[in-house]
C-alpha positions as CSV (number, residue, x, y, z in Angstrom):
1,M,33.3,-82.2,-13.4
2,R,32.3,-80.1,-15.9
3,P,28.5,-78.9,-15.9
4,L,26.5,-80.7,-18.3
5,D,23.5,-77.8,-18.2
6,L,23.2,-73.6,-16.9
7,D,21.2,-75.3,-13.8
8,Q,25.4,-77.0,-12.7
9,V,27.5,-73.8,-13.9
10,V,28.4,-72.5,-9.6
11,G,28.4,-68.9,-10.1
12,Q,27.4,-66.2,-13.1
13,E,23.5,-65.5,-10.9
14,H,23.4,-62.5,-12.9
15,L,24.3,-64.2,-15.7
16,V,22.7,-68.1,-15.7
17,G,20.3,-67.9,-12.9
18,P,16.9,-67.6,-13.0
19,G,16.0,-63.8,-14.5
20,G,19.9,-63.9,-15.7
21,I,20.2,-62.3,-19.5
22,L,22.0,-65.2,-21.6
23,R,19.4,-67.3,-19.9
24,K,16.3,-65.2,-21.1
25,A,18.1,-64.6,-24.3
26,L,18.7,-69.2,-25.0
27,A,15.0,-69.0,-24.1
28,G,13.5,-66.3,-27.2
29,G,16.7,-68.1,-29.0
30,M,18.6,-65.3,-29.9
31,L,21.5,-64.7,-29.1
32,P,24.2,-62.0,-30.0
33,S,28.1,-61.9,-30.4
34,M,29.6,-61.5,-26.4
35,I,33.0,-61.3,-25.2
36,L,32.7,-63.2,-22.5
37,W,35.3,-61.3,-19.9
38,G,36.2,-62.5,-16.5
39,P,39.2,-64.4,-14.3
40,P,40.8,-67.7,-15.0
41,G,38.1,-70.7,-14.1
42,V,35.3,-69.3,-13.8
43,G,33.7,-70.9,-16.8
44,K,34.0,-69.1,-19.7
45,T,35.1,-71.6,-22.1
46,T,31.6,-74.4,-20.3
47,L,30.1,-71.8,-20.9
48,A,30.5,-71.3,-24.7
49,R,29.9,-75.1,-25.4
50,L,26.7,-75.1,-23.8
51,I,25.0,-72.1,-25.6
52,A,26.1,-73.5,-28.3
53,E,24.5,-77.0,-27.1
54,K,21.0,-75.3,-25.6
55,L,20.8,-73.6,-29.0
56,Q,22.1,-76.6,-31.4
57,R,23.4,-74.6,-33.2
58,P,27.4,-76.0,-35.2
59,F,30.2,-74.9,-32.1
60,F,33.7,-73.9,-34.2
61,T,36.5,-73.0,-31.2
62,L,40.3,-71.4,-31.8
63,S,42.6,-70.7,-29.1
64,A,44.1,-66.7,-29.8
65,I,47.6,-68.6,-28.8
66,S,47.5,-70.8,-31.7
67,S,45.4,-69.1,-34.4
68,G,46.2,-66.5,-37.0
69,V,43.8,-64.8,-39.7
70,K,44.0,-68.3,-41.6
71,D,42.1,-70.4,-39.6
72,V,39.6,-67.5,-39.4
73,R,38.9,-67.6,-42.3
74,E,38.3,-71.0,-42.5
75,V,36.1,-71.9,-39.8
76,I,33.4,-68.3,-41.9
77,E,34.4,-70.9,-45.3
78,Q,32.8,-73.7,-43.3
79,A,30.0,-71.7,-41.7
80,G,29.0,-70.3,-44.7
81,G,29.0,-73.4,-46.9
82,K,26.2,-74.9,-45.0
83,G,23.1,-73.9,-45.8
84,L,20.9,-71.4,-43.7
85,F,21.5,-72.6,-40.9
86,A,25.1,-72.7,-40.2
87,R,24.7,-68.6,-40.4
88,S,24.1,-68.9,-36.9
89,A,27.3,-70.7,-36.0
90,V,28.9,-70.6,-32.6
91,L,32.6,-69.1,-32.9
92,F,34.4,-69.6,-29.5
93,I,37.7,-68.3,-29.3
94,D,40.2,-68.3,-26.1
95,E,41.6,-65.4,-25.1
96,I,40.6,-63.2,-28.1
97,H,42.8,-60.3,-26.2
98,R,45.9,-61.9,-27.8
99,F,44.1,-62.1,-31.2
100,S,46.7,-59.5,-33.1
101,K,44.3,-56.5,-34.8
102,A,44.7,-57.7,-38.5
103,Q,43.3,-60.8,-36.9
104,Q,40.4,-59.5,-35.0
105,D,39.3,-57.1,-37.9
106,S,39.0,-60.5,-40.3
107,L,36.4,-61.8,-37.9
108,L,34.2,-58.1,-38.6
109,G,32.8,-58.9,-41.6
110,A,31.7,-62.7,-40.8
111,V,29.8,-61.3,-37.6
112,E,28.5,-58.4,-38.6
113,K,26.6,-60.1,-41.8
114,G,25.9,-62.5,-38.6
115,T,27.5,-65.3,-40.8
116,I,28.5,-66.5,-36.5
117,T,28.3,-66.1,-34.1
118,L,31.0,-64.3,-32.2
119,I,32.4,-66.2,-28.7
120,G,35.3,-64.0,-27.1
121,A,37.1,-65.4,-24.4
122,T,39.8,-63.0,-21.8
123,T,40.8,-62.4,-19.2
124,E,41.6,-58.9,-20.1
125,N,39.7,-56.2,-20.1
126,P,38.2,-56.0,-24.1
127,S,38.3,-51.8,-23.5
128,F,42.3,-51.9,-23.6
129,E,42.5,-55.2,-25.7
130,V,39.6,-55.6,-28.3
131,I,39.2,-53.2,-31.0
132,N,36.4,-51.1,-31.0
133,A,35.1,-51.9,-34.6
134,L,34.4,-55.7,-32.5
135,L,33.1,-54.2,-28.9
136,S,30.6,-52.3,-30.7
137,R,29.5,-55.8,-32.6
138,C,29.5,-57.4,-29.5
139,Q,27.8,-57.5,-26.3
140,V,30.2,-57.7,-22.9
141,Y,29.4,-59.7,-20.2
142,T,32.1,-60.0,-16.7
143,L,31.2,-63.2,-15.0
144,R,32.4,-63.4,-11.6
145,S,35.4,-64.4,-9.3
146,L,34.0,-67.4,-7.2
147,D,33.3,-67.1,-3.6
148,E,35.2,-69.5,-0.8
149,G,30.7,-71.0,-0.4
150,Q,30.2,-71.6,-4.7
151,L,34.7,-73.3,-4.2
152,L,33.3,-75.6,-0.9
153,G,30.4,-76.5,-3.1
154,L,32.2,-77.5,-6.8
155,L,35.3,-79.6,-3.9
156,E,31.8,-81.2,-2.4
157,R,30.8,-82.6,-6.3
158,A,33.6,-83.7,-6.8
159,M,34.4,-85.6,-4.0
160,R,30.5,-87.0,-4.5
161,E,30.4,-87.5,-8.7
162,D,34.3,-87.6,-9.7
163,P,35.0,-91.5,-10.5
164,E,37.9,-91.8,-8.9
165,L,37.8,-89.2,-5.6
166,R,34.4,-90.6,-4.7
167,S,36.4,-94.6,-4.6
168,R,38.5,-93.0,-1.4
169,R,37.3,-91.4,1.8
170,I,38.1,-88.3,2.1
171,A,38.2,-85.9,5.0
172,L,38.5,-81.7,4.6
173,Q,39.9,-81.4,8.3
174,G,40.7,-77.7,6.5
175,T,39.7,-75.7,3.6
176,D,41.7,-72.1,4.5
177,A,44.4,-73.5,2.4
178,L,42.9,-74.3,-0.6
179,M,40.6,-71.2,-0.4
180,R,43.5,-68.6,-0.9
181,A,45.6,-71.5,-3.4
182,S,42.1,-71.1,-5.6
183,G,42.0,-67.7,-5.2
184,G,38.4,-68.0,-6.9
185,D,39.4,-70.5,-9.9
186,A,37.8,-73.7,-10.0
187,R,40.4,-74.6,-12.4
188,R,42.7,-74.4,-10.5
189,L,40.7,-75.5,-6.9
190,L,40.4,-78.7,-8.3
191,N,43.2,-79.2,-9.9
192,T,45.0,-78.6,-5.8
193,F,42.7,-81.1,-4.5
194,E,43.5,-83.7,-6.6
195,L,46.8,-82.9,-6.2
196,C,47.2,-83.1,-3.1
197,V,44.4,-86.1,-2.6
198,K,47.2,-88.5,-4.4
199,A,50.1,-86.4,-2.2
200,A,48.5,-87.3,1.5
201,P,48.6,-89.5,3.5
202,A,45.8,-92.9,4.0
203,D,45.0,-92.2,7.5
204,G,43.3,-96.1,8.6
205,G,41.4,-95.4,4.7
206,D,40.7,-92.6,5.1
207,V,42.1,-89.6,3.3
208,V,42.9,-86.1,5.9
209,I,42.9,-83.1,3.9
210,T,44.9,-80.3,6.2
211,D,45.9,-76.4,5.9
212,A,49.9,-78.1,6.2
213,L,48.9,-80.8,3.8
214,V,47.8,-78.2,0.6
215,K,50.6,-75.3,1.5
216,E,53.5,-78.7,1.6
217,V,51.8,-79.5,-2.7
218,V,51.1,-75.7,-3.6
219,Q,54.9,-75.0,-2.2
220,S,54.0,-71.0,-3.0
221,N,50.9,-69.0,-3.7
222,A,52.3,-66.7,-6.7
223,A,49.1,-63.4,-6.6
224,R,47.9,-64.1,-9.6
225,Y,49.0,-60.2,-11.2
226,D,49.1,-59.6,-14.6
227,K,51.8,-56.8,-15.4
228,Q,50.5,-55.5,-19.2
229,G,46.2,-56.5,-17.8
230,E,43.8,-54.8,-16.0
231,Q,45.0,-56.4,-12.5
232,H,48.3,-54.4,-12.7
233,Y,46.1,-50.8,-13.5
234,D,43.9,-52.1,-10.3
235,I,46.2,-52.7,-8.3
236,V,48.3,-49.9,-8.8
237,S,45.7,-48.3,-8.7
238,A,44.4,-49.2,-5.1
239,F,47.9,-48.5,-4.1
240,I,48.1,-44.9,-5.4
241,K,44.8,-44.5,-3.7
242,S,45.7,-45.8,-0.1
243,M,48.7,-44.0,0.4
244,R,46.3,-40.7,-1.0
245,G,43.8,-41.7,2.1
246,S,46.9,-41.4,4.3
247,D,45.9,-45.6,5.2
248,P,50.1,-46.7,5.5
249,N,48.9,-50.0,6.1
250,A,46.6,-50.4,3.2
251,A,49.5,-48.4,0.9
252,V,51.5,-51.5,2.0
253,Y,49.6,-54.8,1.5
254,W,49.2,-53.3,-2.4
255,L,53.0,-52.4,-2.4
256,A,53.4,-56.2,-1.2
257,R,51.0,-57.7,-4.3
258,M,52.8,-56.0,-6.2
259,V,56.2,-57.2,-5.2
260,E,54.9,-60.6,-4.9
261,G,53.4,-60.3,-8.3
262,G,57.4,-59.4,-9.9
263,E,56.5,-55.8,-10.6
264,D,59.2,-53.3,-12.0
265,P,60.4,-51.9,-9.2
266,L,61.1,-48.2,-11.2
267,F,57.5,-48.3,-11.6
268,I,56.4,-48.3,-8.7
269,A,59.2,-46.0,-7.5
270,R,58.1,-43.9,-10.8
271,R,54.5,-43.6,-9.1
272,M,55.2,-42.6,-6.3
273,V,57.6,-39.5,-7.1
274,I,54.3,-39.0,-8.7
275,L,52.0,-39.0,-6.0
276,A,54.9,-36.3,-3.8
277,S,54.0,-33.8,-5.7
278,E,50.1,-34.7,-7.0
279,D,49.4,-35.1,-3.4
280,V,51.3,-34.6,-1.0
281,G,53.3,-31.7,-2.4
282,L,53.6,-28.3,-0.5
283,A,52.0,-29.6,2.2
284,D,55.5,-31.6,2.9
285,P,58.0,-30.8,0.7
286,N,60.6,-33.2,1.9
287,A,58.4,-35.3,0.1
288,L,59.0,-35.7,-3.0
289,L,63.1,-35.2,-2.2
290,M,62.0,-39.0,-0.4
291,A,60.0,-40.4,-3.1
292,T,63.1,-39.5,-5.8
293,T,65.8,-40.6,-3.5
294,A,64.1,-43.7,-2.5
295,M,63.4,-43.9,-6.3
296,Q,67.4,-43.9,-7.0
297,G,67.9,-45.9,-3.9
298,V,66.3,-49.1,-5.5
299,Q,68.4,-47.9,-8.8
300,L,71.5,-48.1,-6.2
301,I,71.1,-51.4,-4.5
302,G,68.9,-53.5,-7.0
303,W,66.5,-56.7,-5.7
304,P,65.2,-57.3,-3.4
305,E,66.9,-54.9,-0.1
306,G,64.9,-52.1,-2.9
307,R,61.7,-53.3,-1.7
308,I,62.5,-51.8,1.6
309,I,63.2,-49.0,0.2
310,L,59.7,-49.3,-1.3
311,S,57.9,-49.9,1.7
312,Q,59.7,-46.8,4.1
313,C,58.6,-44.6,1.1
314,A,55.1,-45.5,1.3
315,V,54.6,-45.0,4.4
316,Y,56.2,-42.1,4.8
317,L,54.0,-40.4,1.8
318,A,51.2,-42.7,3.4
319,C,50.8,-40.7,6.8
320,A,52.3,-37.6,5.1
321,P,50.2,-34.0,5.3
322,K,48.6,-34.0,2.4
323,S,47.9,-31.1,-0.5
324,N,46.9,-31.1,-4.0
325,A,47.3,-27.1,-4.7
326,S,50.2,-27.5,-7.1
327,Y,48.2,-30.2,-9.5
328,M,45.7,-28.2,-8.7
329,A,47.7,-25.2,-9.9
330,I,49.0,-26.1,-12.9
331,G,45.7,-27.6,-14.4
332,A,43.7,-24.1,-13.9
333,A,47.0,-22.4,-15.7
334,Q,46.3,-24.7,-18.5
335,A,43.3,-24.8,-18.9
336,K,43.0,-20.6,-19.1
337,V,46.1,-21.1,-21.4
338,Q,43.5,-23.4,-23.4
339,A,41.2,-20.5,-23.2
340,T,42.9,-16.6,-24.1
341,G,45.4,-18.6,-27.0
342,D,49.1,-16.9,-27.1
343,L,48.9,-13.4,-24.8
344,P,51.6,-11.7,-25.1
345,V,54.3,-10.9,-23.0
346,P,54.4,-7.6,-21.4
347,L,56.9,-5.2,-22.7
348,H,58.9,-5.2,-19.4
349,L,59.5,-8.5,-19.2
350,R,60.4,-9.6,-22.5
351,N,64.6,-9.5,-23.2
352,A,65.8,-7.0,-25.3
353,P,69.1,-8.9,-26.8
354,T,69.6,-6.5,-29.8
355,K,69.2,-2.9,-30.2
356,L,65.8,-2.8,-32.2
357,M,64.3,-4.5,-29.2
358,K,65.8,-2.2,-26.8
359,E,63.9,1.2,-29.1
360,L,60.9,-0.9,-29.2
361,G,60.7,-0.7,-25.0
362,Y,61.0,-4.2,-24.4
363,G,62.2,-5.0,-21.1
364,K,62.4,-1.0,-20.3
365,A,60.7,-0.9,-17.5
366,Y,61.1,-4.3,-15.9
367,Q,62.0,-3.6,-11.4
368,Y,64.5,-6.3,-10.5
369,S,63.1,-7.9,-7.4
370,H,66.5,-7.8,-5.5
371,E,66.2,-4.0,-5.3
372,G,63.6,-4.1,-3.8
373,E,63.4,-4.2,0.0
374,G,63.2,-7.4,1.5
375,H,63.8,-8.7,-2.7
376,F,60.4,-7.6,-3.5
377,I,59.0,-4.5,-5.5
378,E,55.5,-4.9,-6.5
379,Q,54.5,-4.9,-10.3
380,E,52.7,-7.1,-13.5
381,F,54.2,-10.7,-13.8
382,L,50.8,-11.1,-16.0
383,P,49.5,-10.6,-19.3
384,E,46.7,-7.5,-19.1
385,A,44.1,-9.6,-20.3
386,I,44.6,-11.9,-17.0
387,S,45.9,-10.1,-13.7
388,G,44.9,-10.7,-10.8
389,T,43.9,-13.7,-11.8
390,V,44.1,-16.9,-9.5
391,F,45.9,-20.7,-10.1
392,F,47.5,-21.4,-6.5
393,T,45.0,-21.9,-3.9
394,P,47.3,-23.2,-0.5
395,G,45.8,-25.8,0.8
396,D,45.2,-25.9,5.0
397,S,48.6,-27.8,6.0
398,P,50.5,-24.9,8.6
399,R,53.4,-24.8,5.6
400,E,50.8,-23.9,3.2
401,Q,49.0,-21.3,5.2
402,A,52.8,-19.9,6.1
403,Y,52.8,-19.7,1.9
404,A,49.4,-17.7,2.2
405,A,50.5,-15.1,4.8
406,L,53.3,-14.4,2.3
407,I,51.2,-13.5,-0.7
408,R,48.6,-11.4,1.6
409,K,51.8,-9.3,2.5
410,L,53.2,-8.9,-0.5
411,W,50.2,-8.4,-2.8
412,K,47.9,-7.0,-0.9
413,D,44.0,-7.9,-2.4
414,R,46.3,-8.6,-6.0
415,Y,45.5,-12.2,-5.2
416,D,42.4,-11.9,-2.9
417,K,41.8,-15.8,-3.0
418,A,44.8,-17.0,-1.9
């Protein structure tokens, strides 16, 4: 069922549709080295083959799983030894993100000289997995998951054109389960559909495909989730932003995606500890206690019950009042340190463990706060050069407004922004 020309390609109109950037490049007979980045089953390999055929260039293919530097050099040698035309030979490397730095380095000279036009396919973000030197020599084109309409079109084409399928009368009574099982992956869709056709009981000569049959054949549909790849970072990002945005329903959904994908429970717990301080902070100090206790609880009871603790904590954090005042305070303080350098510690705040230090006045004017009324004595605690600088600005939560009132009461107008 692979497309035989660009017009048969389903999806990716932004690349190969009318006006698509790759179609324009092919029409002009020019093609840069490129990285095709997209999820599984959206046509990366097919597109590479069609490009080579369209330009009538020699086509070499390697898989990063089973190939090494020696294989790369052999292909480059072949391409460079067939005359001028071969200098534009196409080398397709599937799963190029699995190549080591040394293996990717071995491509640089041939790509730079034009001995080969490289087409690399990857499901991982090239920014993380492809070395900068190679990225700078390639264009990155993003392929998109297929939508439901495109997947249904593929099914209809398969029933119409596949020799085995068109010999049978197939009735689609339900497609929702097929769509969910495919996850936008055309290869997975067609494989699942073929299994269902073979497993379906004949009903008066008709093969009836139902959602129940698909679920029975598939058994379980593990969500696509690569713990080392971009899916990992995207889903964790959605989880954090849902809790920060006070949406417990979305937080639990993204938590479930990670749980179903086999994410490390302690990684999830650590992210919630960070959020409890960064995004809830002093608006609800109990949030940090909840998050650290949740992490300990997961360590104590293990899996799968630990998911309940993670869910409780995620809902609590999502529903808690929010403040990033502590997070902003340390950021502002670090920026001031970077701008002002190593300012001297005021003499009255220094320790004086030796006689010489005492003679020099270390600690001499310090006033012990507990001796003052309300355990407070007004004195300077910052270096003179930045006296009165505000780093902590309380938020509008009731608890932080109480802190703001306390600062105003104790320090009057010294920290007038507080």
